[in-house]
MARBAFI-249503 format. One record per residue (C-alpha): residue in one letter; residue number from 1; x negated, y, z negated. Coordinates in steps of 0.2 Angstrom, whole numbers, padded with zeros to 4 digits. Layout:
% residues N
   torke   voke       X       Y       Z
       A    NUM       X       Y       Z
...
% end
This chain:
% residues 408
   torke   voke       X       Y       Z
       X      1   -0054    0751   -0999
       X      2   -0064    0736   -1001
       X      3   -0059    0732   -1020
       X      4   -0039    0735   -1013
       X      5   -0042    0724   -0997
       X      6   -0049    0710   -1010
       X      7   -0034    0712   -1021
       X      8   -0020    0711   -1007
       X      9   -0032    0697   -0998
       X     10   -0029    0688   -1018
       X     11   -0010    0695   -1020
       X     12   -0006    0686   -1004
       X     13   -0019    0670   -1007
       X     14   -0006    0668   -1023
       X     15    0009    0671   -1015
       X     16    0005    0656   -1002
       X     17    0001    0645   -1015
       X     18    0013    0646   -1029
       X     19    0030    0646   -1016
       X     20    0033    0628   -1014
       X     21    0047    0618   -1014
       X     22    0037    0600   -1011
       X     23    0043    0589   -1027
       X     24    0060    0598   -1029
       X     25    0077    0588   -1036
       X     26    0094    0589   -1033
       X     27    0104    0585   -1048
       X     28    0116    0578   -1034
       X     29    0103    0564   -1028
       X     30    0098    0559   -1047
       X     31    0103    0545   -1056
       X     32    0100    0549   -1073
       X     33    0096    0533   -1082
       X     34    0100    0534   -1102
       X     35    0095    0516   -1108
       X     36    0088    0502   -1101
       X     37    0090    0486   -1106
       X     38    0078    0468   -1099
       X     39    0081    0450   -1099
       X     40    0073    0436   -1095
       X     41    0081    0425   -1080
       X     42    0078    0405   -1075
       X     43    0063    0405   -1069
       X     44    0055    0418   -1078
       X     45    0062    0433   -1068
       X     46    0067    0448   -1077
       X     47    0084    0456   -1076
       X     48    0086    0475   -1077
       X     49    0102    0482   -1084
       X     50    0101    0502   -1081
       X     51    0114    0513   -1092
       X     52    0117    0529   -1081
       X     53    0123    0545   -1084
       X     54    0140    0551   -1077
       X     55    0138    0569   -1078
       X     56    0155    0577   -1073
       X     57    0163    0563   -1087
       X     58    0152    0568   -1101
       X     59    0151    0588   -1097
       X     60    0172    0587   -1095
       X     61    0175    0585   -1112
       X     62    0179    0567   -1113
       X     63    0180    0561   -1134
       X     64    0167    0548   -1136
       X     65    0171    0542   -1119
       X     66    0188    0537   -1122
       X     67    0200    0554   -1118
       X     68    0196    0552   -1098
       X     69    0202    0541   -1081
       X     70    0182    0536   -1081
       X     71    0167    0533   -1094
       X     72    0155    0543   -1098
       X     73    0139    0530   -1091
       X     74    0141    0518   -1076
       X     75    0132    0503   -1078
       X     76    0121    0494   -1064
       X     77    0108    0478   -1064
       X     78    0098    0469   -1054
       X     79    0083    0455   -1055
       X     80    0066    0454   -1050
       X     81    0050    0443   -1053
       X     82    0047    0459   -1062
       X     83    0052    0477   -1071
       X     84    0047    0486   -1053
       X     85    0054    0474   -1043
       X     86    0070    0473   -1050
       X     87    0071    0492   -1053
       X     88    0068    0493   -1033
       X     89    0080    0481   -1028
       X     90    0096    0493   -1040
       X     91    0091    0506   -1026
       X     92    0104    0494   -1015
       X     93    0119    0497   -1028
       X     94    0114    0515   -1030
       X     95    0117    0528   -1021
       X     96    0105    0541   -1029
       X     97    0086    0540   -1035
       X     98    0083    0532   -1051
       X     99    0078    0545   -1062
       X    100    0067    0537   -1079
       X    101    0064    0556   -1085
       X    102    0076    0556   -1098
       X    103    0077    0535   -1104
       X    104    0075    0538   -1120
       X    105    0080    0520   -1125
       X    106    0073    0502   -1119
       X    107    0082    0486   -1125
       X    108    0074    0470   -1124
       X    109    0084    0453   -1126
       X    110    0081    0441   -1141
       X    111    0075    0427   -1130
       X    112    0063    0437   -1120
       X    113    0055    0444   -1135
       X    114    0052    0427   -1144
       X    115    0046    0417   -1125
       X    116    0038    0432   -1115
       X    117    0035    0446   -1127
       X    118    0034    0462   -1122
       X    119    0017    0467   -1119
       X    120    0020    0464   -1100
       X    121    0034    0475   -1101
       X    122    0025    0488   -1109
       X    123    0013    0490   -1096
       X    124    0024    0492   -1082
       X    125    0035    0507   -1090
       X    126    0019    0514   -1095
       X    127    0010    0517   -1080
       X    128    0025    0525   -1072
       X    129    0022    0543   -1072
       X    130    0042    0547   -1075
       X    131    0044    0535   -1090
       X    132    0041    0540   -1107
       X    133    0032    0531   -1120
       X    134    0041    0541   -1132
       X    135    0055    0532   -1129
       X    136    0063    0519   -1141
       X    137    0060    0501   -1143
       X    138    0073    0490   -1151
       X    139    0078    0470   -1148
       X    140    0097    0464   -1145
       X    141    0098    0453   -1162
       X    142    0108    0437   -1155
       X    143    0115    0444   -1140
       X    144    0106    0449   -1123
       X    145    0099    0467   -1118
       X    146    0114    0469   -1105
       X    147    0128    0466   -1118
       X    148    0120    0480   -1129
       X    149    0117    0494   -1114
       X    150    0134    0491   -1108
       X    151    0142    0492   -1122
       X    152    0154    0508   -1126
       X    153    0156    0518   -1143
       X    154    0168    0531   -1151
       X    155    0159    0548   -1159
       X    156    0142    0549   -1146
       X    157    0150    0550   -1126
       X    158    0132    0543   -1121
       X    159    0129    0526   -1130
       X    160    0110    0527   -1129
       X    161    0114    0540   -1140
       X    162    0123    0530   -1154
       X    163    0107    0518   -1155
       X    164    0094    0532   -1156
       X    165    0104    0544   -1169
       X    166    0110    0527   -1181
       X    167    0091    0525   -1179
       X    168    0088    0542   -1185
       X    169    0099    0542   -1198
       X    170    0096    0525   -1207
       X    171    0079    0528   -1209
       X    172    0082    0546   -1218
       X    173    0096    0538   -1231
       X    174    0092    0519   -1232
       X    175    0075    0515   -1226
       X    176    0079    0496   -1219
       X    177    0077    0502   -1201
       X    178    0063    0511   -1192
       X    179    0062    0520   -1178
       X    180    0048    0516   -1166
       X    181    0043    0520   -1150
       X    182    0035    0511   -1134
       X    183    0020    0520   -1138
       X    184    0020    0517   -1157
       X    185    0024    0497   -1152
       X    186    0007    0498   -1139
       X    187   -0005    0506   -1153
       X    188   -0003    0492   -1165
       X    189   -0001    0479   -1152
       X    190   -0021    0486   -1148
       X    191   -0028    0487   -1163
       X    192   -0038    0471   -1168
       X    193   -0028    0462   -1182
       X    194   -0013    0471   -1181
       X    195    0006    0466   -1180
       X    196    0022    0479   -1174
       X    197    0038    0481   -1181
       X    198    0052    0487   -1171
       X    199    0071    0488   -1178
       X    200    0084    0476   -1170
       X    201    0102    0481   -1166
       X    202    0116    0469   -1162
       X    203    0132    0469   -1157
       X    204    0149    0465   -1168
       X    205    0165    0461   -1161
       X    206    0170    0454   -1142
       X    207    0155    0459   -1128
       X    208    0167    0459   -1117
       X    209    0180    0472   -1127
       X    210    0166    0481   -1130
       X    211    0164    0487   -1111
       X    212    0183    0494   -1109
       X    213    0188    0509   -1112
       X    214    0202    0502   -1121
       X    215    0190    0497   -1136
       X    216    0186    0518   -1140
       X    217    0207    0523   -1139
       X    218    0208    0511   -1157
       X    219    0204    0519   -1174
       X    220    0192    0502   -1178
       X    221    0185    0497   -1163
       X    222    0185    0481   -1162
       X    223    0170    0480   -1153
       X    224    0152    0493   -1159
       X    225    0133    0492   -1161
       X    226    0124    0490   -1178
       X    227    0109    0492   -1184
       X    228    0100    0477   -1188
       X    229    0085    0473   -1197
       X    230    0066    0474   -1192
       X    231    0059    0463   -1181
       X    232    0041    0457   -1184
       X    233    0030    0453   -1168
       X    234    0014    0446   -1167
       X    235    0001    0448   -1150
       X    236    0016    0454   -1144
       X    237    0031    0441   -1149
       X    238    0044    0440   -1159
       X    239    0040    0430   -1174
       X    240    0052    0434   -1188
       X    241    0067    0447   -1194
       X    242    0066    0452   -1210
       X    243    0081    0460   -1218
       X    244    0085    0468   -1236
       X    245    0071    0469   -1248
       X    246    0055    0462   -1236
       X    247    0062    0476   -1224
       X    248    0063    0490   -1236
       X    249    0047    0485   -1243
       X    250    0038    0483   -1225
       X    251    0044    0502   -1223
       X    252    0039    0508   -1239
       X    253    0024    0500   -1237
       X    254    0020    0509   -1222
       X    255    0025    0524   -1227
       X    256    0038    0530   -1217
       X    257    0052    0528   -1231
       X    258    0061    0545   -1229
       X    259    0076    0542   -1244
       X    260    0085    0526   -1251
       X    261    0092    0521   -1265
       X    262    0088    0508   -1280
       X    263    0098    0500   -1291
       X    264    0092    0494   -1309
       X    265    0100    0486   -1322
       X    266    0107    0492   -1340
       X    267    0111    0487   -1358
       X    268    0117    0471   -1347
       X    269    0127    0477   -1331
       X    270    0119    0472   -1317
       X    271    0113    0485   -1304
       X    272    0122    0500   -1317
       X    273    0111    0515   -1314
       X    274    0108    0520   -1295
       X    275    0092    0530   -1293
       X    276    0089    0542   -1276
       X    277    0072    0546   -1271
       X    278    0069    0563   -1266
       X    279    0051    0562   -1262
       X    280    0038    0548   -1257
       X    281    0019    0545   -1254
       X    282    0012    0528   -1250
       X    283   -0007    0526   -1248
       X    284   -0016    0511   -1245
       X    285   -0036    0508   -1247
       X    286   -0048    0494   -1245
       X    287   -0061    0489   -1254
       X    288   -0073    0476   -1257
       X    289   -0074    0463   -1271
       X    290   -0087    0447   -1271
       X    291   -0090    0451   -1251
       X    292   -0073    0449   -1250
       X    293   -0061    0465   -1243
       X    294   -0047    0468   -1258
       X    295   -0033    0479   -1255
       X    296   -0025    0494   -1266
       X    297   -0007    0500   -1261
       X    298    0001    0512   -1272
       X    299    0016    0523   -1271
       X    300    0023    0539   -1279
       X    301    0041    0541   -1281
       X    302    0052    0556   -1287
       X    303    0070    0556   -1288
       X    304    0088    0560   -1294
       X    305    0100    0548   -1304
       X    306    0117    0546   -1291
       X    307    0126    0534   -1301
       X    308    0128    0527   -1317
       X    309    0140    0514   -1321
       X    310    0138    0512   -1343
       X    311    0137    0526   -1355
       X    312    0120    0533   -1355
       X    313    0109    0546   -1364
       X    314    0098    0557   -1351
       X    315    0095    0568   -1360
       X    316    0088    0557   -1372
       X    317    0067    0558   -1364
       X    318    0066    0542   -1370
       X    319    0080    0534   -1359
       X    320    0073    0544   -1345
       X    321    0055    0534   -1346
       X    322    0066    0518   -1350
       X    323    0076    0521   -1332
       X    324    0057    0527   -1323
       X    325    0053    0510   -1331
       X    326    0063    0501   -1323
       X    327    0063    0509   -1306
       X    328    0045    0506   -1305
       X    329    0047    0488   -1307
       X    330    0061    0485   -1295
       X    331    0049    0494   -1281
       X    332    0034    0483   -1286
       X    333    0046    0470   -1283
       X    334    0050    0474   -1265
       X    335    0031    0479   -1260
       X    336    0027    0463   -1266
       X    337    0041    0452   -1257
       X    338    0035    0462   -1242
       X    339    0017    0458   -1244
       X    340    0020    0440   -1248
       X    341    0033    0439   -1232
       X    342    0019    0448   -1219
       X    343    0006    0434   -1227
       X    344    0018    0420   -1223
       X    345    0019    0424   -1205
       X    346   -0001    0429   -1201
       X    347    0005    0445   -1197
       X    348   -0003    0461   -1203
       X    349    0012    0472   -1198
       X    350    0009    0482   -1214
       X    351   -0010    0491   -1209
       X    352   -0022    0482   -1220
       X    353   -0033    0477   -1207
       X    354   -0034    0494   -1197
       X    355   -0039    0502   -1216
       X    356   -0053    0489   -1218
       X    357   -0059    0494   -1202
       X    358   -0059    0512   -1208
       X    359   -0069    0511   -1223
       X    360   -0078    0493   -1218
       X    361   -0080    0492   -1200
       X    362   -0097    0483   -1197
       X    363   -0088    0469   -1210
       X    364   -0071    0471   -1200
       X    365   -0080    0464   -1183
       X    366   -0084    0448   -1191
       X    367   -0067    0447   -1197
       X    368   -0055    0455   -1183
       X    369   -0054    0436   -1172
       X    370   -0048    0428   -1188
       X    371   -0039    0443   -1197
       X    372   -0020    0439   -1194
       X    373   -0023    0418   -1196
       X    374   -0036    0416   -1210
       X    375   -0040    0432   -1221
       X    376   -0025    0443   -1220
       X    377   -0013    0427   -1229
       X    378   -0028    0424   -1241
       X    379   -0031    0444   -1246
       X    380   -0030    0450   -1263
       X    381   -0016    0465   -1265
       X    382   -0015    0477   -1280
       X    383    0001    0487   -1283
       X    384    0005    0502   -1293
       X    385    0020    0512   -1292
       X    386    0023    0530   -1300
       X    387    0043    0535   -1300
       X    388    0049    0550   -1308
       X    389    0066    0557   -1313
       X    390    0068    0574   -1308
       X    391    0087    0578   -1307
       X    392    0103    0569   -1314
       X    393    0115    0578   -1301
       X    394    0128    0591   -1309
       X    395    0130    0586   -1327
       X    396    0118    0578   -1339
       X    397    0131    0571   -1349
       X    398    0138    0553   -1343
       X    399    0156    0555   -1338
       X    400    0160    0536   -1347
       X    401    0149    0544   -1362
       X    402    0165    0556   -1366
       X    403    0175    0543   -1362
       X    404    0170    0531   -1374
       X    405    0171    0546   -1385
       X    406    0186    0551   -1386
       X    407    0192    0529   -1387
       X    408    0184    0530   -1405
% end
């Protein structure tokens, strides 16, 4: 009987402890924030722009946000001496409680990123128990964060998703952008002698037109958002923008390339053969030569032939070897350009200092205070590349080769 009484008391205690609604949040009382834009105002104040989801409009089957009476998101803004104050001031304009648990995008204006940097912003966001540090950070290129957050986008109902998906797919297919979370940026800034990279986004078109539903009802919208380069952050401040080969070379050394296209010259024609990467791996190692740190970068790439604009006999192993050599040369050139650009900026966005720290911690202690400004710009770096052609698509013999033979 004592045993039964004990279990009965235990079950009653558990029932009392587990049945509670003290932390309930009714959906009708929440304003779900999908994106946040942060700009600087005069006097050092912060301007906060919030992109809030209209659940009824999103669930109502609006096509790209332009098929109904109102947009899928509503914009609210407020200002304050810091992010927390601006967020609380915004409550005077919204009839619901701001809910940041689904905020997947943070946009920082270029002016703010250059002048004040992002470090203080990251501290405020990281302290909020609701805010996810896995949210993606981007910098507004040549515009304010407010303009980007206010832009309505076709195809994707929620504009924040447009930015996130664009970064995801361009990173996977092209490699000149990188999707960076708040957590990754904080880790890079905290690491001794390390810089950070963040993708940029820009508004193409008229900012006023971008906020109107009429813009979405056109087959070719007059205003849209576009991924634009990589921002280089030194101690949290924006110091440079990378585009093209320097951007892709940087992503390559960081081992974040998922797929891209390399064009090589052939038979006197510029960019005649397109090489599509399938698998790639980059490793960075450090050792000491004559008392100075030395970096070795090794990249291994496998890919397919995607396009040939000149007749090429790829059934000949010697031709394949020559193509591989040209691809290696082109990739090595991009990696070199990225390294030289980083050294010119005196910002170790490539993580070479971390590699030295892991392999030679005692020596790095003496270097870390002046790593970016003194040692990194003069660092010797060896670059080696392996490139292999694995497949040639659905045909071996070039279509142009057959045309040339029939013309004889």
